[in-house]
N, C-alpha and C positions, 0 to 999 in steps of 0.2 A: 161576351158573350158571359150574361150571368147565368149560374149554376144554378136550374132549380130545381126541386127534388120533387118526384110525386111521393105523398106518405096517403094512408088507409083515411082521412077525414081532410086532404086536401094537396096545398104545395106547403114545400119549406124553400124560403129566400131564404138565404144568406143577406145577409148587412154587413158594409162596413160603417159603421156610425159616426159622427162629426160633430158630438156636442158642443155646447158654448159658442153656437154658431149665430150671423147678422138676421137668418130668417129661417123655417120649418121649410125645409121642400128636398126633393130626392131631385142628387145633383149630378147621377148618372153612375159609371162601374169602373170597377176601383176591382183588379184581379178575382172576378168571380163574382164580385159580390154587388151587391145595390148599394148604392152609398147615398148615404138619408141626410142631412143638418140640420140638427135641431137648435134651440136657442136654448132650453135648458140647459142644468148642469148636469154634472154628468151624479150626481148625489141622490140619497134613496127613493132611488126607482126613477128620478125623477126623468132624465131623459131615455127610458127606456119605453114611459108611458109620449112621451112624446113623438118618437119613432113609429109608437104602435099607433097611434093620429094620426101622423102625416102619410104610412102605409094603407091602410085604409080610404083617408080620401085619394090617395091615387089611384086605388084598384076599386074607388068607387064601392067600396062595399063597410059592414058596420064595423067600430069597430071592437066587438064582439067577434067577431072570426076569424082577429088581431093576436095569437098569440107565441109570449117569447118564449124559447122552446130551450135554448144554451146562449150563454156567454153577455149576463149578469151583468159583469162588474172590469165585460171586458169589448172591443169598440169591436171586435170579428161577432157577429150575432147570428143567430139560425130563429127565425119567426117563424111561426104557423100561419094561413092564411090559409081558413076551414070551408070545406064545399066549394075550393076553387078550385081546376085541373092546372095543371104550372104550363099548360099553350092557351091558356084563356086568362094565366098573370101574363105571361110572355105579350099578348098581346094586347090587352089595356099598358103593360108596361113601357110598351113602345113609344109613343108617345111620350113619352117621359124626356127617353135617352138620347144624343146625341146619336144621330146617323152616322154610322160606322167613316172611317178613311175612303172615298172613289179609289180605285187604285189609280193606274199609271191608264193615258187614254191613250190611243194608237192615232196620227198623227189619219187622215183623209188624204187618196192619193188624186 
């Protein structure tokens, strides 16, 4: 589960960045962070800008609502999604994430 944090201006989304990928996409979850792949190289903020664009598209919001809070040169980043509460962010991300593995089923007698 992604560790979304409430913020006075919206929601903080932890992101695990994967720059230099074959396509731009939200690709899942890793250790409590949203995994985001981008084709941009991790140089001069290009990958960070691309991640912001992917997040805005995935969440159905304007790119101006998405801002990098920390992790400029790290794969572990924190983005602020302005104007959207954590429950709404979680709801908007749900269709993009794989379903959790179902538990074992019991045979019917």
